[in-house]
C-alpha positions as CSV (number, residue, x, y, z in Angstrom):
1,M,-3.1,-1.1,-39.7
2,S,-5.1,-3.6,-37.8
3,S,-1.8,-5.1,-36.4
4,L,-0.7,-1.7,-35.5
5,L,-3.8,-1.2,-33.5
6,D,-3.3,-5.0,-32.2
7,R,0.0,-3.6,-30.8
8,V,-0.9,-0.7,-29.3
9,E,-4.2,-1.9,-27.7
10,E,-1.7,-5.0,-26.0
11,R,0.6,-2.1,-25.1
12,G,-2.1,-0.4,-23.0
13,R,-3.7,-3.7,-21.8
14,Q,-0.1,-4.7,-20.2
15,K,0.3,-0.8,-18.7
16,G,-2.8,-1.4,-17.5
17,L,-2.0,-4.7,-15.5
18,D,1.5,-3.5,-14.6
19,E,0.1,-0.3,-13.0
20,G,-3.0,-2.5,-11.2
21,H,-0.4,-5.1,-9.9
22,Q,1.7,-1.8,-8.4
23,E,-1.2,-0.5,-7.0
24,G,-2.2,-3.9,-5.1
25,F,1.3,-4.2,-3.7
26,R,0.8,-0.8,-2.2
27,E,-2.3,-1.8,-0.9
28,G,-1.1,-5.1,0.6
29,A,1.9,-3.6,2.3
30,D,-0.1,-0.7,4.0
31,Q,-2.7,-3.5,5.1
32,K,0.1,-5.4,7.0
33,C,1.5,-2.1,8.4
34,L,-2.2,-1.4,9.6
35,E,-2.0,-5.3,11.3
36,N,1.4,-4.5,12.6
37,I,0.4,-1.2,14.3
38,R,-2.7,-3.0,15.7
39,S,-0.7,-5.7,16.7
40,L,2.0,-3.7,18.5
41,M,-1.1,-1.4,20.3
42,E,-2.9,-4.8,21.5
43,S,0.0,-6.9,23.0
44,M,2.6,-3.8,24.1
45,K,-0.5,-1.6,24.9
46,L,1.0,1.3,23.1
47,T,-0.7,4.2,21.1
48,A,-1.2,4.5,17.3
49,K,2.2,7.2,17.8
50,Q,4.4,4.8,19.8
51,A,3.6,1.8,17.6
52,M,4.2,3.7,14.3
53,E,7.6,5.3,15.8
54,A,8.4,1.6,17.1
55,L,7.7,0.3,13.2
56,K,10.0,3.3,12.3
57,I,7.0,4.5,9.5
58,P,7.8,8.0,8.5
59,E,6.0,11.0,10.1
60,S,4.9,12.1,6.6
61,E,3.0,8.3,6.3
62,Q,1.3,8.6,10.0
63,S,-1.4,10.2,8.9
64,K,-2.3,7.9,6.2
65,Y,-2.8,4.6,9.0
66,I,-4.3,7.2,11.8
67,A,-7.6,7.7,9.3
68,R,-7.4,3.9,8.7
69,L,-7.2,2.5,12.3
């Protein structure tokens, strides 16, 4: 019985690690996108909206970046 519980616990731990890695990857991608938006705004004197259009960020995602700028 202990072996079964150990396997279940290991699966749960692995699932948690996998979800953490995925969340970290998404956060890193979002952070890089914000850096790119800021860079275009500064170097090209674009508005946030223009920078996101230049980067082809979907309109459905633009509000989350606006909130973080």
